[in-house]
A tleap script that builds the chain and sets N, CA, C and O, in Angstrom:
source leaprc.protein.ff14SB
mol = sequence {
  NMET LEU LEU ILE THR CYS PRO HIE CYS GLY
  PRO ARG ALA GLU LEU GLU PHE ALA TYR ALA
  GLY GLU ALA HIE ILE ALA ARG PRO THR ASP
  PRO MET ALA LEU ASP ASP GLU SER TRP ALA
  ARG PHE LEU TYR HIE ARG ALA ASN PRO LYS
  GLY LEU HIE ALA GLU ARG TRP ARG HIE LEU
  HIE GLY CYS ALA GLN PHE PHE ASN VAL VAL
  ARG ASP THR VAL SER ASP SER ILE VAL THR
  THR TYR PRO ALA GLY GLN PRO ARG PRO ALA
  LEU PRO GLY ASP ASP LYS GLY ALA THR CARG
}
set mol.1.N position { 0.398 -1.216 0.423 }
set mol.1.CA position { -0.124 -0.223 0.359 }
set mol.1.C position { 0.996 1.440 -0.109 }
set mol.1.O position { 2.160 1.614 0.251 }
set mol.2.N position { 0.463 2.050 -0.648 }
set mol.2.CA position { 1.431 3.733 -0.937 }
set mol.2.C position { 1.137 4.509 0.292 }
set mol.2.O position { 0.032 4.410 0.825 }
set mol.3.N position { 2.043 5.256 0.756 }
set mol.3.CA position { 1.524 6.207 1.546 }
set mol.3.C position { 1.813 7.509 0.914 }
set mol.3.O position { 2.932 7.953 0.654 }
set mol.4.N position { 0.337 8.232 0.636 }
set mol.4.CA position { 0.190 9.579 -0.183 }
set mol.4.C position { -0.079 10.460 1.070 }
set mol.4.O position { -0.932 10.418 1.956 }
set mol.5.N position { 1.396 11.596 0.698 }
set mol.5.CA position { 0.993 12.686 1.427 }
set mol.5.C position { 0.234 13.657 0.845 }
set mol.5.O position { 0.585 13.979 -0.290 }
set mol.6.N position { -1.005 14.383 1.458 }
set mol.6.CA position { -1.684 15.398 0.696 }
set mol.6.C position { -1.337 16.671 1.297 }
set mol.6.O position { -1.502 17.112 2.434 }
set mol.7.N position { -0.786 17.178 0.189 }
set mol.7.CA position { -0.373 18.847 0.342 }
set mol.7.C position { -1.408 19.400 1.681 }
set mol.7.O position { -1.114 20.309 2.457 }
set mol.8.N position { -2.343 18.795 1.694 }
set mol.8.CA position { -3.628 19.775 2.644 }
set mol.8.C position { -3.554 18.938 4.093 }
set mol.8.O position { -3.388 19.552 5.147 }
set mol.9.N position { -3.701 17.381 4.049 }
set mol.9.CA position { -4.070 16.832 5.575 }
set mol.9.C position { -2.586 16.262 5.468 }
set mol.9.O position { -2.643 15.356 6.299 }
set mol.10.N position { -1.619 16.243 5.083 }
set mol.10.CA position { -0.300 15.058 5.338 }
set mol.10.C position { -0.526 13.935 4.935 }
set mol.10.O position { -1.406 13.873 4.077 }
set mol.11.N position { 0.109 12.677 5.340 }
set mol.11.CA position { 0.263 11.431 4.926 }
set mol.11.C position { -0.910 10.770 5.206 }
set mol.11.O position { -1.448 11.031 6.282 }
set mol.12.N position { -1.315 10.137 4.623 }
set mol.12.CA position { -2.784 9.113 4.629 }
set mol.12.C position { -2.558 7.968 3.702 }
set mol.12.O position { -2.060 8.167 2.594 }
set mol.13.N position { -2.805 7.116 3.991 }
set mol.13.CA position { -3.102 5.400 2.861 }
set mol.13.C position { -3.450 5.694 1.782 }
set mol.13.O position { -3.884 6.844 1.724 }
set mol.14.N position { -3.454 5.161 0.884 }
set mol.14.CA position { -3.474 4.936 -0.179 }
set mol.14.C position { -5.190 4.948 -0.454 }
set mol.14.O position { -5.954 5.465 -1.269 }
set mol.15.N position { -5.263 4.314 0.395 }
set mol.15.CA position { -7.411 3.873 0.375 }
set mol.15.C position { -8.015 4.927 0.239 }
set mol.15.O position { -8.965 4.872 -0.542 }
set mol.16.N position { -7.761 6.141 0.845 }
set mol.16.CA position { -8.313 7.225 1.193 }
set mol.16.C position { -8.101 8.489 -0.109 }
set mol.16.O position { -8.439 9.665 0.023 }
set mol.17.N position { -7.660 8.073 -0.960 }
set mol.17.CA position { -7.705 8.921 -2.459 }
set mol.17.C position { -8.173 8.069 -3.539 }
set mol.17.O position { -8.352 6.890 -3.235 }
set mol.18.N position { -8.374 8.365 -4.556 }
set mol.18.CA position { -8.578 8.119 -5.932 }
set mol.18.C position { -7.710 8.759 -7.241 }
set mol.18.O position { -7.248 9.899 -7.294 }
set mol.19.N position { -7.636 7.937 -8.053 }
set mol.19.CA position { -6.588 8.702 -9.067 }
set mol.19.C position { -7.489 9.793 -10.058 }
set mol.19.O position { -8.704 9.778 -10.255 }
set mol.20.N position { -6.749 10.474 -10.454 }
set mol.20.CA position { -7.733 10.982 -11.547 }
set mol.20.C position { -6.931 11.576 -13.119 }
set mol.20.O position { -7.201 12.465 -13.927 }
set mol.21.N position { -5.884 10.584 -12.998 }
set mol.21.CA position { -5.286 11.009 -14.459 }
set mol.21.C position { -3.810 11.634 -14.733 }
set mol.21.O position { -3.132 12.090 -13.812 }
set mol.22.N position { -3.474 11.618 -15.779 }
set mol.22.CA position { -2.357 12.612 -15.665 }
set mol.22.C position { -2.484 13.751 -15.727 }
set mol.22.O position { -3.284 14.255 -16.516 }
set mol.23.N position { -1.415 14.757 -14.572 }
set mol.23.CA position { -1.459 15.810 -14.439 }
set mol.23.C position { -1.051 16.774 -15.850 }
set mol.23.O position { -0.454 16.367 -16.847 }
set mol.24.N position { -1.587 18.215 -15.585 }
set mol.24.CA position { -1.021 19.298 -16.311 }
set mol.24.C position { -1.668 18.954 -17.835 }
set mol.24.O position { -0.937 19.076 -18.818 }
set mol.25.N position { -3.022 18.534 -17.980 }
set mol.25.CA position { -3.778 18.460 -19.472 }
set mol.25.C position { -4.357 19.753 -19.640 }
set mol.25.O position { -5.332 20.151 -19.002 }
set mol.26.N position { -3.649 20.500 -20.641 }
set mol.26.CA position { -4.509 21.440 -21.260 }
set mol.26.C position { -5.632 21.397 -21.567 }
set mol.26.O position { -5.893 20.312 -22.087 }
set mol.27.N position { -6.401 22.010 -21.511 }
set mol.27.CA position { -8.076 21.346 -22.254 }
set mol.27.C position { -8.180 22.694 -23.568 }
set mol.27.O position { -7.932 23.891 -23.423 }
set mol.28.N position { -8.539 22.113 -24.558 }
set mol.28.CA position { -8.415 22.671 -25.504 }
set mol.28.C position { -9.008 24.073 -25.590 }
set mol.28.O position { -10.179 24.106 -25.212 }
set mol.29.N position { -8.634 24.934 -25.886 }
set mol.29.CA position { -9.706 26.756 -25.792 }
set mol.29.C position { -10.981 26.884 -26.514 }
set mol.29.O position { -11.928 27.623 -26.245 }
set mol.30.N position { -10.837 25.973 -27.555 }
set mol.30.CA position { -11.875 26.011 -28.568 }
set mol.30.C position { -12.364 24.675 -28.293 }
set mol.30.O position { -11.255 24.141 -28.299 }
set mol.31.N position { -13.113 23.778 -28.072 }
set mol.31.CA position { -13.529 22.755 -28.009 }
set mol.31.C position { -14.273 22.484 -29.173 }
set mol.31.O position { -13.860 21.517 -29.814 }
set mol.32.N position { -15.524 23.232 -29.746 }
set mol.32.CA position { -16.076 23.218 -30.367 }
set mol.32.C position { -15.210 23.403 -32.073 }
set mol.32.O position { -15.685 23.190 -33.189 }
set mol.33.N position { -14.272 23.720 -31.811 }
set mol.33.CA position { -13.678 23.438 -33.248 }
set mol.33.C position { -12.809 22.309 -33.569 }
set mol.33.O position { -12.167 22.011 -34.576 }
set mol.34.N position { -12.987 21.718 -32.319 }
set mol.34.CA position { -11.856 20.119 -32.518 }
set mol.34.C position { -12.863 19.267 -33.651 }
set mol.34.O position { -14.087 19.389 -33.686 }
set mol.35.N position { -12.135 18.471 -34.468 }
set mol.35.CA position { -12.394 17.570 -35.278 }
set mol.35.C position { -12.464 16.302 -34.064 }
set mol.35.O position { -12.122 16.278 -32.881 }
set mol.36.N position { -13.286 14.945 -35.290 }
set mol.36.CA position { -13.384 13.797 -34.079 }
set mol.36.C position { -11.807 13.282 -33.395 }
set mol.36.O position { -11.519 13.062 -32.218 }
set mol.37.N position { -10.890 13.191 -34.731 }
set mol.37.CA position { -9.599 12.967 -34.346 }
set mol.37.C position { -9.092 13.825 -33.093 }
set mol.37.O position { -8.971 13.388 -31.949 }
set mol.38.N position { -8.856 14.949 -33.464 }
set mol.38.CA position { -8.181 15.732 -32.443 }
set mol.38.C position { -8.987 15.721 -30.718 }
set mol.38.O position { -8.351 15.960 -29.691 }
set mol.39.N position { -10.464 15.394 -30.754 }
set mol.39.CA position { -10.997 15.555 -29.802 }
set mol.39.C position { -10.724 14.211 -29.353 }
set mol.39.O position { -9.865 14.355 -28.483 }
set mol.40.N position { -10.972 13.048 -29.465 }
set mol.40.CA position { -10.327 11.661 -28.825 }
set mol.40.C position { -8.800 11.725 -28.581 }
set mol.40.O position { -8.452 11.047 -27.614 }
set mol.41.N position { -7.818 12.369 -29.218 }
set mol.41.CA position { -6.566 12.434 -28.722 }
set mol.41.C position { -6.498 13.062 -27.466 }
set mol.41.O position { -5.880 12.549 -26.533 }
set mol.42.N position { -7.348 14.607 -27.334 }
set mol.42.CA position { -7.783 14.926 -25.923 }
set mol.42.C position { -7.718 14.446 -25.045 }
set mol.42.O position { -6.857 14.719 -24.208 }
set mol.43.N position { -8.811 13.337 -24.865 }
set mol.43.CA position { -9.639 12.417 -24.115 }
set mol.43.C position { -9.304 11.377 -23.913 }
set mol.43.O position { -9.674 10.814 -22.883 }
set mol.44.N position { -8.493 10.760 -24.815 }
set mol.44.CA position { -7.879 9.283 -24.224 }
set mol.44.C position { -6.398 9.056 -24.610 }
set mol.44.O position { -5.845 8.001 -24.298 }
set mol.45.N position { -5.725 10.071 -25.310 }
set mol.45.CA position { -3.992 9.674 -25.329 }
set mol.45.C position { -3.347 10.410 -23.828 }
set mol.45.O position { -3.598 11.473 -23.262 }
set mol.46.N position { -2.528 9.416 -23.564 }
set mol.46.CA position { -1.900 9.897 -22.537 }
set mol.46.C position { -0.677 9.214 -22.326 }
set mol.46.O position { -0.707 7.984 -22.371 }
set mol.47.N position { 0.483 9.843 -22.084 }
set mol.47.CA position { 1.893 9.528 -21.564 }
set mol.47.C position { 1.441 8.278 -20.669 }
set mol.47.O position { 0.507 8.135 -19.880 }
set mol.48.N position { 2.501 7.405 -21.111 }
set mol.48.CA position { 2.554 5.871 -20.351 }
set mol.48.C position { 3.770 5.864 -20.008 }
set mol.48.O position { 4.332 4.793 -20.237 }
set mol.49.N position { 4.697 7.048 -19.315 }
set mol.49.CA position { 6.158 6.764 -19.507 }
set mol.49.C position { 6.670 5.562 -18.381 }
set mol.49.O position { 5.991 5.183 -17.427 }
set mol.50.N position { 7.970 5.089 -18.723 }
set mol.50.CA position { 8.718 4.410 -17.569 }
set mol.50.C position { 9.759 5.579 -17.066 }
set mol.50.O position { 10.589 6.318 -17.596 }
set mol.51.N position { 9.294 5.352 -15.863 }
set mol.51.CA position { 9.728 6.514 -15.007 }
set mol.51.C position { 9.601 7.637 -14.510 }
set mol.51.O position { 10.108 6.914 -13.652 }
set mol.52.N position { 9.426 8.878 -14.057 }
set mol.52.CA position { 8.891 9.853 -13.213 }
set mol.52.C position { 7.819 10.311 -14.212 }
set mol.52.O position { 8.058 10.542 -15.397 }
set mol.53.N position { 6.250 10.455 -13.452 }
set mol.53.CA position { 5.592 10.526 -14.161 }
set mol.53.C position { 4.292 11.572 -13.047 }
set mol.53.O position { 3.817 11.326 -11.939 }
set mol.54.N position { 4.097 12.714 -13.978 }
set mol.54.CA position { 3.379 13.597 -12.771 }
set mol.54.C position { 1.585 13.551 -12.997 }
set mol.54.O position { 1.063 13.876 -14.064 }
set mol.55.N position { 0.909 13.150 -11.945 }
set mol.55.CA position { -0.419 12.444 -12.026 }
set mol.55.C position { -1.328 13.296 -11.336 }
set mol.55.O position { -0.681 14.180 -10.774 }
set mol.56.N position { -2.286 13.383 -11.182 }
set mol.56.CA position { -3.879 14.118 -10.125 }
set mol.56.C position { -4.306 13.069 -9.322 }
set mol.56.O position { -4.443 11.977 -9.873 }
set mol.57.N position { -4.532 13.163 -8.202 }
set mol.57.CA position { -5.045 12.496 -7.297 }
set mol.57.C position { -6.109 13.287 -6.798 }
set mol.57.O position { -6.233 14.456 -7.163 }
set mol.58.N position { -7.057 12.640 -5.822 }
set mol.58.CA position { -8.291 13.322 -5.116 }
set mol.58.C position { -8.106 12.596 -3.889 }
set mol.58.O position { -7.863 11.390 -3.856 }
set mol.59.N position { -8.249 13.498 -2.660 }
set mol.59.CA position { -8.182 13.167 -1.469 }
set mol.59.C position { -9.471 12.718 -1.106 }
set mol.59.O position { -9.833 13.284 -0.075 }
set mol.60.N position { -10.131 12.089 -1.457 }
set mol.60.CA position { -11.684 11.458 -1.596 }
set mol.60.C position { -12.037 11.363 0.072 }
set mol.60.O position { -12.802 12.193 0.561 }
set mol.61.N position { -11.591 10.582 0.681 }
set mol.61.CA position { -12.377 10.513 2.177 }
set mol.61.C position { -11.205 11.403 3.061 }
set mol.61.O position { -10.666 10.942 4.067 }
set mol.62.N position { -10.938 12.624 2.558 }
set mol.62.CA position { -10.839 13.472 3.694 }
set mol.62.C position { -11.189 14.737 3.075 }
set mol.62.O position { -12.340 15.114 2.856 }
set mol.63.N position { -10.019 15.427 2.781 }
set mol.63.CA position { -10.082 17.538 2.011 }
set mol.63.C position { -10.985 17.105 1.145 }
set mol.63.O position { -12.012 17.783 1.190 }
set mol.64.N position { -11.004 16.328 0.450 }
set mol.64.CA position { -11.512 15.837 -0.948 }
set mol.64.C position { -11.264 17.065 -2.301 }
set mol.64.O position { -11.877 17.344 -3.332 }
set mol.65.N position { -9.958 17.592 -1.583 }
set mol.65.CA position { -8.983 18.321 -2.786 }
set mol.65.C position { -8.203 17.546 -3.586 }
set mol.65.O position { -7.672 16.491 -3.237 }
set mol.66.N position { -8.110 18.191 -4.935 }
set mol.66.CA position { -7.315 17.548 -6.198 }
set mol.66.C position { -6.154 18.447 -5.861 }
set mol.66.O position { -6.231 19.662 -5.676 }
set mol.67.N position { -4.658 17.420 -5.781 }
set mol.67.CA position { -3.405 17.768 -5.854 }
set mol.67.C position { -2.964 16.524 -6.879 }
set mol.67.O position { -3.408 15.406 -7.141 }
set mol.68.N position { -1.664 17.477 -7.378 }
set mol.68.CA position { -0.640 16.165 -8.023 }
set mol.68.C position { 0.525 15.703 -7.465 }
set mol.68.O position { 1.202 16.430 -6.739 }
set mol.69.N position { 0.888 14.366 -7.771 }
set mol.69.CA position { 1.980 13.273 -7.447 }
set mol.69.C position { 2.970 13.336 -8.357 }
set mol.69.O position { 2.652 13.628 -9.510 }
set mol.70.N position { 3.852 13.173 -8.155 }
set mol.70.CA position { 5.802 12.655 -9.061 }
set mol.70.C position { 6.002 11.232 -8.390 }
set mol.70.O position { 6.727 10.894 -7.455 }
set mol.71.N position { 4.985 10.402 -9.294 }
set mol.71.CA position { 5.728 8.853 -9.274 }
set mol.71.C position { 6.374 8.242 -9.959 }
set mol.71.O position { 5.788 8.098 -11.032 }
set mol.72.N position { 7.458 7.697 -9.944 }
set mol.72.CA position { 8.255 6.543 -10.484 }
set mol.72.C position { 7.319 5.704 -10.605 }
set mol.72.O position { 6.869 5.271 -9.545 }
set mol.73.N position { 6.644 5.134 -12.040 }
set mol.73.CA position { 6.223 4.060 -12.224 }
set mol.73.C position { 6.579 2.690 -12.105 }
set mol.73.O position { 5.799 1.744 -12.215 }
set mol.74.N position { 8.088 2.618 -11.820 }
set mol.74.CA position { 8.893 1.912 -12.073 }
set mol.74.C position { 8.653 0.756 -10.569 }
set mol.74.O position { 8.337 -0.425 -10.421 }
set mol.75.N position { 9.039 1.992 -9.608 }
set mol.75.CA position { 9.153 1.716 -8.212 }
set mol.75.C position { 8.039 1.836 -7.834 }
set mol.75.O position { 7.877 1.339 -6.720 }
set mol.76.N position { 7.284 2.224 -8.207 }
set mol.76.CA position { 5.976 3.015 -7.834 }
set mol.76.C position { 5.962 3.441 -6.463 }
set mol.76.O position { 5.125 3.019 -5.666 }
set mol.77.N position { 6.745 4.158 -6.200 }
set mol.77.CA position { 7.156 5.186 -5.231 }
set mol.77.C position { 6.914 6.588 -5.457 }
set mol.77.O position { 7.284 7.083 -6.522 }
set mol.78.N position { 6.381 7.236 -4.648 }
set mol.78.CA position { 5.680 9.014 -4.523 }
set mol.78.C position { 7.375 9.617 -4.581 }
set mol.78.O position { 8.161 9.326 -3.680 }
set mol.79.N position { 7.720 10.353 -5.589 }
set mol.79.CA position { 8.733 11.294 -5.086 }
set mol.79.C position { 8.229 12.495 -4.575 }
set mol.79.O position { 8.965 12.822 -3.644 }
set mol.80.N position { 7.300 13.338 -4.737 }
set mol.80.CA position { 6.670 14.319 -4.304 }
set mol.80.C position { 5.383 14.623 -4.811 }
set mol.80.O position { 4.891 14.241 -5.873 }
set mol.81.N position { 4.724 15.592 -3.648 }
set mol.81.CA position { 3.357 15.885 -4.030 }
set mol.81.C position { 3.386 17.851 -4.161 }
set mol.81.O position { 4.296 18.574 -3.754 }
set mol.82.N position { 2.181 18.266 -4.800 }
set mol.82.CA position { 1.878 19.096 -4.403 }
set mol.82.C position { 0.686 19.624 -4.887 }
set mol.82.O position { 0.173 18.900 -5.740 }
set mol.83.N position { -0.223 21.129 -4.508 }
set mol.83.CA position { -1.396 21.539 -5.093 }
set mol.83.C position { -1.461 21.421 -6.394 }
set mol.83.O position { -0.552 21.337 -7.219 }
set mol.84.N position { -2.720 21.419 -6.535 }
set mol.84.CA position { -2.894 21.578 -7.979 }
set mol.84.C position { -3.000 22.947 -8.363 }
set mol.84.O position { -3.222 23.927 -7.652 }
set mol.85.N position { -2.789 22.864 -9.725 }
set mol.85.CA position { -3.089 24.498 -10.028 }
set mol.85.C position { -0.928 24.975 -10.205 }
set mol.85.O position { -0.516 25.969 -10.802 }
set mol.86.N position { -0.139 24.063 -9.592 }
set mol.86.CA position { 0.935 24.800 -9.301 }
set mol.86.C position { 1.775 23.878 -10.311 }
set mol.86.O position { 1.506 22.707 -10.580 }
set mol.87.N position { 2.973 24.723 -10.881 }
set mol.87.CA position { 3.870 23.711 -12.131 }
set mol.87.C position { 4.732 22.871 -11.394 }
set mol.87.O position { 5.323 23.062 -10.331 }
set mol.88.N position { 4.679 21.556 -12.438 }
set mol.88.CA position { 5.473 20.629 -11.813 }
set mol.88.C position { 6.783 20.888 -11.194 }
set mol.88.O position { 7.380 21.789 -11.782 }
set mol.89.N position { 7.452 20.364 -10.146 }
set mol.89.CA position { 8.596 20.845 -9.194 }
set mol.89.C position { 10.425 20.261 -10.390 }
set mol.89.O position { 10.650 19.189 -10.950 }
set mol.90.N position { 10.968 21.059 -10.344 }
set mol.90.CA position { 12.344 20.163 -10.760 }
set mol.90.C position { 12.637 19.411 -9.593 }
set mol.90.O position { 12.482 19.550 -8.380 }
set mol.91.N position { 13.219 18.379 -10.540 }
set mol.91.CA position { 13.371 17.134 -9.847 }
set mol.91.C position { 14.688 16.862 -10.132 }
set mol.91.O position { 15.015 16.983 -11.312 }
set mol.92.N position { 15.869 16.382 -9.007 }
set mol.92.CA position { 17.415 16.007 -9.516 }
set mol.92.C position { 17.006 14.669 -10.732 }
set mol.92.O position { 16.247 13.702 -10.792 }
set mol.93.N position { 18.078 15.367 -11.614 }
set mol.93.CA position { 17.890 13.986 -13.041 }
set mol.93.C position { 17.103 14.031 -13.377 }
set mol.93.O position { 16.920 13.020 -14.055 }
set mol.94.N position { 15.695 15.107 -13.395 }
set mol.94.CA position { 14.778 15.206 -14.216 }
set mol.94.C position { 14.665 15.928 -15.513 }
set mol.94.O position { 15.513 16.801 -15.330 }
set mol.95.N position { 14.269 16.106 -16.489 }
set mol.95.CA position { 14.237 16.875 -17.985 }
set mol.95.C position { 12.997 17.527 -17.568 }
set mol.95.O position { 12.923 18.721 -17.859 }
set mol.96.N position { 12.236 17.126 -17.092 }
set mol.96.CA position { 10.199 17.514 -17.141 }
set mol.96.C position { 9.934 18.600 -16.259 }
set mol.96.O position { 8.933 19.309 -16.359 }
set mol.97.N position { 10.878 18.745 -15.340 }
set mol.97.CA position { 10.437 19.608 -13.862 }
set mol.97.C position { 9.954 21.356 -14.445 }
set mol.97.O position { 10.531 21.877 -15.399 }
set mol.98.N position { 9.347 21.733 -14.027 }
set mol.98.CA position { 8.820 23.198 -13.936 }
set mol.98.C position { 8.337 23.407 -15.340 }
set mol.98.O position { 8.182 24.587 -15.655 }
set mol.99.N position { 7.965 22.148 -16.602 }
set mol.99.CA position { 7.886 22.915 -17.528 }
set mol.99.C position { 6.812 22.484 -18.305 }
set mol.99.O position { 6.604 22.752 -19.489 }
set mol.100.N position { 5.873 21.516 -17.245 }
set mol.100.CA position { 5.002 21.262 -17.391 }
set mol.100.C position { 3.649 21.649 -16.659 }
set mol.100.O position { 2.582 21.171 -17.042 }
savepdb mol mol.pdb
quit
């Protein structure tokens, strides 16, 4: 079981949380202008990296807030958590920090 640190409530068991998909996905500015293929790409195509990955989680059985988690998909360990709306923090050895 994972121990997830909610930025609002502190460390809690994984059972209190719900996974909510990849973090930092920008919504289309004009959804009505998208064709079916572009809309499907926005809805369903997500990164599936081996290594560090930014994810959105919700503290369902706690504060009910959404927040972001950087998790290593290889070891399933959580590297850091941070409030929703903030950029992904720069991490040692990571080339994706603070840009997504």
